[in-house]
C-alpha positions as CSV (number, residue, x, y, z in Angstrom):
1,M,12.6,54.6,-35.2
2,K,11.5,51.4,-33.5
3,N,15.1,50.7,-32.4
4,I,15.4,54.2,-30.9
5,I,12.2,53.7,-28.9
6,K,13.5,50.2,-27.6
7,L,16.9,51.6,-26.6
8,T,15.2,54.5,-24.8
9,L,12.8,52.2,-22.9
10,A,15.7,49.9,-21.9
11,A,17.6,52.8,-20.5
12,V,14.6,54.0,-18.4
13,I,14.1,50.5,-17.0
14,L,17.8,50.2,-16.0
15,L,17.7,53.6,-14.4
16,T,14.6,52.7,-12.4
17,V,16.0,49.4,-11.2
18,S,19.2,51.2,-10.2
19,I,17.3,53.8,-8.2
20,A,15.1,51.1,-6.5
21,C,18.2,49.2,-5.4
22,S,20.0,52.2,-4.1
23,D,16.8,53.3,-2.2
24,G,16.5,49.9,-0.6
25,Y,13.3,48.8,-2.5
26,I,15.1,45.5,-3.5
27,D,17.1,43.5,-0.9
28,D,20.8,43.4,-1.5
29,I,22.2,40.0,-2.0
30,S,24.7,39.3,0.7
31,H,27.0,36.3,1.3
32,V,26.1,34.0,4.2
33,A,28.9,32.0,5.7
34,P,28.2,28.3,5.6
35,G,29.3,27.8,9.2
36,E,31.4,25.2,10.7
37,D,31.1,21.6,9.5
38,V,30.2,19.9,12.8
39,A,28.6,16.6,12.0
40,A,29.3,13.6,9.7
41,P,26.8,12.9,6.9
42,V,23.5,11.3,7.9
43,I,22.4,8.2,5.8
44,T,18.8,7.1,5.5
45,I,18.0,3.8,3.8
46,N,14.3,3.6,2.9
47,S,14.5,0.3,0.9
48,P,15.2,-2.4,1.8
49,A,13.2,-2.1,5.0
50,G,13.0,-5.8,5.8
51,N,12.9,-9.2,4.2
52,V,11.4,-9.4,0.7
53,T,9.0,-12.0,-0.6
54,I,8.7,-12.5,-4.4
55,P,6.3,-14.7,-6.4
56,F,7.0,-18.4,-5.9
57,T,7.5,-18.7,-9.6
58,D,10.4,-16.3,-9.6
59,V,14.0,-16.8,-8.5
60,T,15.3,-13.3,-9.2
61,T,13.8,-9.8,-8.9
62,D,14.7,-6.3,-10.0
63,F,15.1,-4.7,-6.6
64,N,15.0,-0.9,-5.9
65,F,17.4,0.4,-3.4
66,D,16.2,3.7,-2.0
67,F,18.5,5.9,0.0
68,K,19.2,9.5,1.1
69,V,22.3,11.3,2.4
70,S,22.3,14.6,4.2
71,D,25.1,16.8,5.6
72,D,25.1,20.0,7.7
73,I,27.4,21.8,5.2
74,E,28.3,19.9,2.1
75,I,28.4,16.3,0.8
76,A,31.6,15.4,-1.0
77,Y,31.3,11.8,-2.0
78,I,28.8,8.8,-1.8
79,E,29.3,5.2,-2.8
80,I,26.9,2.2,-2.7
81,L,27.7,-1.5,-2.4
82,V,25.6,-4.6,-2.7
83,D,26.8,-7.7,-1.0
84,G,30.1,-5.9,-0.4
85,T,30.7,-5.2,-4.0
86,F,31.0,-1.6,-5.3
87,Q,28.1,-0.6,-7.5
88,K,28.2,3.2,-8.1
89,S,29.6,6.5,-6.8
90,Y,28.4,10.1,-6.7
91,N,30.5,13.3,-6.4
92,S,28.4,15.9,-8.1
93,F,25.3,17.3,-6.3
94,V,22.9,20.0,-7.2
95,D,21.8,20.3,-3.6
96,Y,25.1,20.0,-1.8
97,R,23.5,19.2,1.5
98,N,21.0,16.6,0.4
99,Y,21.1,13.8,-2.1
100,A,18.6,10.9,-2.8
101,D,18.6,8.2,-5.4
102,I,17.0,4.9,-6.3
103,Y,19.3,2.3,-7.6
104,T,18.0,-0.9,-9.3
105,K,19.8,-4.2,-9.4
106,N,18.7,-7.7,-10.2
107,L,19.1,-10.0,-7.2
108,G,18.6,-13.7,-6.6
109,L,17.2,-15.6,-3.6
110,G,19.1,-15.6,-0.4
111,N,20.8,-13.2,2.0
112,H,22.0,-9.7,0.8
113,T,23.4,-6.5,2.2
114,F,23.1,-2.9,1.0
115,T,25.7,-0.4,2.1
116,V,26.0,3.3,1.7
117,N,29.2,5.2,2.5
118,A,29.3,9.0,2.6
119,K,32.0,11.6,3.1
120,D,31.7,15.4,3.6
121,L,34.1,18.1,2.5
122,T,36.0,18.0,5.8
123,G,36.6,14.3,5.5
124,K,34.0,13.1,8.0
125,T,32.6,9.8,7.0
126,S,29.5,7.7,7.7
127,T,28.4,4.2,6.7
128,K,25.2,2.3,7.0
129,T,24.4,-1.3,6.1
130,V,21.0,-3.1,5.9
131,A,20.9,-6.8,5.7
132,F,17.8,-8.5,4.2
133,N,16.7,-11.8,2.6
134,I,14.9,-12.4,-0.6
135,D,12.7,-15.5,-0.6
136,N,9.9,-16.9,-2.7
137,K,8.4,-18.8,0.2
138,Y,6.0,-17.3,2.7
139,T,5.5,-18.2,6.4
140,A,1.9,-18.2,7.4
141,L,0.8,-16.7,10.8
142,Y,-2.2,-16.9,13.1
143,G,-4.0,-19.6,11.2
144,E,-3.5,-17.9,7.9
145,K,-4.7,-19.9,4.9
146,F,-4.6,-17.4,2.1
147,Y,-2.3,-14.5,1.2
148,L,-2.7,-12.4,-1.8
149,P,0.1,-9.7,-2.0
150,F,-0.8,-8.6,-5.6
151,F,2.4,-8.6,-7.7
152,A,3.2,-6.3,-10.5
153,G,2.2,-7.3,-14.0
154,N,-1.4,-8.3,-13.1
155,V,-0.3,-11.3,-11.1
156,F,-3.1,-12.5,-8.8
157,T,-1.5,-15.7,-7.6
158,E,-2.3,-16.7,-4.0
159,L,1.0,-17.3,-2.3
160,L,0.3,-20.2,0.1
161,S,-1.3,-22.6,-2.4
162,G,0.1,-21.2,-5.6
163,A,-3.5,-21.1,-7.0
164,N,-4.6,-18.5,-9.5
165,P,-8.2,-17.1,-9.3
166,T,-10.9,-17.0,-11.9
167,V,-10.5,-13.4,-13.2
168,V,-13.6,-11.7,-14.4
169,G,-13.3,-8.5,-16.5
170,N,-10.1,-6.5,-16.5
171,P,-8.7,-5.9,-13.0
172,S,-5.0,-4.9,-12.8
173,T,-2.2,-4.3,-10.4
174,I,-0.5,-0.9,-10.0
175,A,2.7,0.1,-8.4
176,D,1.2,2.5,-5.8
177,G,0.4,-0.2,-3.3
178,K,0.8,-0.2,0.5
179,S,3.6,-2.7,-0.1
180,G,4.7,-3.0,-3.7
181,A,1.9,-3.5,-6.1
182,A,-1.8,-3.4,-5.3
183,Y,-5.1,-4.6,-6.8
184,Q,-6.8,-1.9,-8.9
185,G,-10.5,-2.5,-9.4
186,A,-12.3,-2.0,-12.6
187,T,-15.9,-1.9,-13.8
188,D,-17.5,-5.4,-14.1
189,S,-14.2,-6.9,-12.8
190,Y,-13.4,-9.1,-9.8
191,L,-11.5,-12.2,-8.6
192,T,-13.0,-15.5,-7.3
193,F,-11.4,-18.4,-5.4
194,P,-12.8,-21.6,-4.0
195,L,-13.9,-21.1,-0.4
196,S,-12.9,-24.6,0.7
197,G,-10.2,-24.7,3.4
198,L,-10.4,-21.0,4.2
199,Y,-12.6,-21.2,7.3
200,S,-13.2,-23.6,10.2
201,S,-15.8,-24.1,12.9
202,D,-13.8,-21.4,14.8
203,G,-14.7,-18.9,12.1
204,I,-12.9,-16.8,9.5
205,S,-11.0,-13.5,9.4
206,F,-9.9,-11.1,6.8
207,T,-7.2,-8.4,6.9
208,F,-6.1,-6.1,4.1
209,W,-5.0,-2.5,3.3
210,Y,-7.6,-0.4,1.5
211,K,-7.6,2.9,-0.3
212,I,-11.2,4.0,-1.1
213,N,-12.4,5.1,-4.5
214,A,-15.9,6.4,-3.7
215,T,-17.0,6.0,-7.3
216,P,-19.3,4.2,-7.6
217,D,-20.9,5.2,-4.3
218,R,-21.4,1.6,-3.3
219,A,-19.5,-1.7,-4.0
220,G,-18.9,-5.2,-2.7
221,I,-15.5,-5.8,-1.1
222,I,-15.5,-9.4,-0.1
223,T,-18.4,-11.8,-0.8
224,I,-19.0,-15.4,0.2
225,N,-21.9,-16.7,-1.9
226,D,-25.0,-17.8,0.0
227,N,-25.8,-20.8,-2.2
228,S,-25.6,-22.0,-5.8
229,D,-28.5,-19.8,-6.9
230,N,-27.0,-16.3,-7.7
231,T,-30.3,-14.9,-8.8
232,D,-32.2,-15.0,-5.5
233,E,-31.9,-12.5,-2.6
234,N,-31.1,-15.1,0.0
235,R,-28.7,-13.9,2.8
236,N,-29.2,-16.8,5.2
237,G,-25.8,-18.2,4.3
238,G,-22.5,-16.7,3.3
239,L,-21.1,-13.3,4.0
240,R,-21.1,-9.9,2.4
241,L,-18.6,-7.2,3.3
242,F,-19.4,-4.0,1.4
243,R,-19.2,-0.2,1.4
244,E,-21.7,2.6,0.7
245,G,-21.9,6.3,1.2
246,S,-21.0,9.6,-0.4
247,A,-18.0,11.1,-2.2
248,S,-16.6,12.3,1.1
249,S,-17.4,9.4,3.5
250,Q,-18.0,5.7,3.1
251,T,-19.3,3.2,5.6
252,I,-18.0,-0.4,5.6
253,K,-20.6,-2.9,6.7
254,M,-21.1,-6.6,6.8
255,N,-23.9,-9.1,6.5
256,V,-23.5,-12.6,7.8
257,G,-25.8,-15.5,7.1
258,T,-26.9,-17.4,10.2
259,G,-28.7,-20.3,8.7
260,G,-32.2,-19.3,9.7
261,G,-31.6,-15.6,9.2
262,E,-29.0,-12.9,8.9
263,S,-26.8,-10.6,11.1
264,W,-25.9,-7.0,10.3
265,N,-22.7,-5.4,11.4
266,D,-22.9,-1.6,10.6
267,G,-19.2,-1.2,10.9
268,G,-17.8,2.3,10.7
269,N,-17.2,5.3,8.6
270,L,-14.1,6.1,6.6
271,P,-13.2,9.5,5.1
272,V,-12.4,9.4,1.4
273,D,-9.1,11.2,1.8
274,G,-6.7,9.2,-0.3
275,N,-5.1,7.4,2.6
276,W,-4.5,3.7,3.2
277,V,-6.6,2.1,5.9
278,H,-6.0,-1.3,7.5
279,V,-9.3,-3.2,7.6
280,G,-9.7,-6.2,9.9
281,V,-12.8,-8.4,9.9
282,T,-13.5,-11.3,12.2
283,V,-16.4,-13.8,12.2
284,S,-16.6,-16.2,15.2
285,P,-19.3,-18.7,16.0
286,T,-21.2,-16.0,18.0
287,E,-20.1,-12.5,16.8
288,S,-18.5,-10.5,14.1
289,K,-16.2,-7.5,14.5
290,I,-14.9,-4.8,12.1
291,Y,-11.6,-3.0,12.8
292,F,-10.0,0.1,11.2
293,N,-6.3,0.5,11.8
294,G,-6.5,-1.9,14.7
295,V,-9.3,-0.1,16.4
296,L,-12.6,-1.9,16.9
297,Q,-15.5,-0.1,15.2
298,R,-18.5,-2.4,15.9
299,T,-19.4,-5.8,17.2
300,A,-22.5,-7.7,16.1
301,T,-23.8,-10.9,17.9
302,Y,-25.7,-13.9,16.6
303,T,-26.2,-17.6,17.3
304,T,-24.0,-19.0,14.6
305,F,-22.7,-18.4,11.1
306,D,-23.6,-20.6,8.2
307,F,-21.3,-21.3,5.1
308,S,-22.6,-24.8,4.6
309,S,-24.0,-24.0,1.1
310,S,-21.2,-21.6,0.2
311,S,-18.5,-22.5,-2.3
312,T,-16.9,-19.3,-3.6
313,I,-15.2,-16.2,-2.3
314,T,-15.3,-13.0,-4.4
315,I,-12.7,-10.2,-4.0
316,A,-13.6,-6.6,-5.0
317,S,-17.3,-7.1,-5.9
318,G,-20.6,-8.3,-4.6
319,A,-21.0,-10.4,-7.8
320,P,-22.2,-12.8,-8.7
321,S,-24.5,-13.4,-5.6
322,F,-24.9,-10.0,-4.0
323,T,-25.8,-7.6,-6.8
324,Y,-29.4,-6.9,-6.2
325,W,-28.7,-3.7,-4.2
326,S,-26.0,-2.5,-6.8
327,H,-23.0,-3.5,-4.7
328,L,-21.0,-4.3,-7.8
329,S,-17.3,-4.0,-8.6
330,D,-15.1,-1.9,-6.3
331,L,-12.7,0.5,-8.1
332,S,-10.7,1.0,-4.9
333,L,-7.1,-0.2,-4.2
334,I,-6.7,-3.4,-2.1
335,D,-3.3,-4.7,-0.9
336,E,-1.9,-7.5,1.3
337,L,-5.2,-9.5,1.6
338,R,-5.0,-12.3,4.1
339,I,-7.6,-14.9,5.2
340,Y,-7.5,-16.9,8.4
341,D,-9.5,-19.9,9.4
342,K,-10.4,-18.5,12.8
343,A,-11.5,-15.3,14.5
344,L,-8.4,-13.3,15.2
345,D,-8.3,-11.3,18.5
346,A,-7.5,-7.6,18.7
347,A,-3.8,-8.2,19.3
348,E,-3.5,-10.4,16.3
349,I,-5.4,-7.9,14.2
350,S,-2.9,-5.2,15.2
351,A,0.1,-7.5,14.5
352,T,-1.0,-8.0,10.9
353,M,-0.6,-4.2,10.3
354,Q,3.2,-4.5,10.7
């Protein structure tokens, strides 16, 4: 009986669909001619996008080649070459007009080339080659004294000196950086380096890429201790770059010790929108400035800055010397942190964004 009911129901459904199709309730499927193949394939190489710097301790790296091929009608064949040597070919495509892939190869130091050749069904061909260099040495710019690119595998080595920080807690590096890996903050975690050699009588500057995590609602970003007593609330020396605000908007501010007092720079507001922002901070003998994406947010003036009793710079926390207002560890992402021993000008700040 159940089988009879099922067969009857199936017949009714088929009849209903047939009537709907014949009455135009469901669009008929019609063949669309692909058109004339006019253009050769278009090749886009996303990576490499320039020269590559790897940790000074490495002489090889697993490099990801990222490319895409598009055609106005249909791709027939793709091949890739590294340093002129064939690596891989492709001739089967789910989307016959677009294909993208990431190909990984271990490469050594020196000059390299990456080539993509593509052909469409009518025989039109395209080729594109990118030349790049892999090096484990970094060239400093604009009085740069410190460069922390944050390498994968929780490597916090400062590239210019080869020095490693004192690591407090369990910070890490993650792959989703602005350029490669980035610093991932964690509760009760931060890095410290000696301050010596990072500033001069002309001042100090910081540039870095920043993606805000607004939890907690306040945190220290960069801290130069005021003196050897981390239990007091003295702000007459050192420097404190920090953020505070809400889940939707955070303000980056700075406090600079001036010897006999302190100077406040109220900075600017950043939306918590998951985007990377380039932050530039300059401290000269007479003023401090905060920039977002190369745009000046605020200037504060004073008579001088005083780091004479300072010895340590902390990254991603107010600890250990600036904790009394709960500006503790920053859980945000930080990438491409550079420190300069002078106050950069606006053009130099913009150039560091490249």
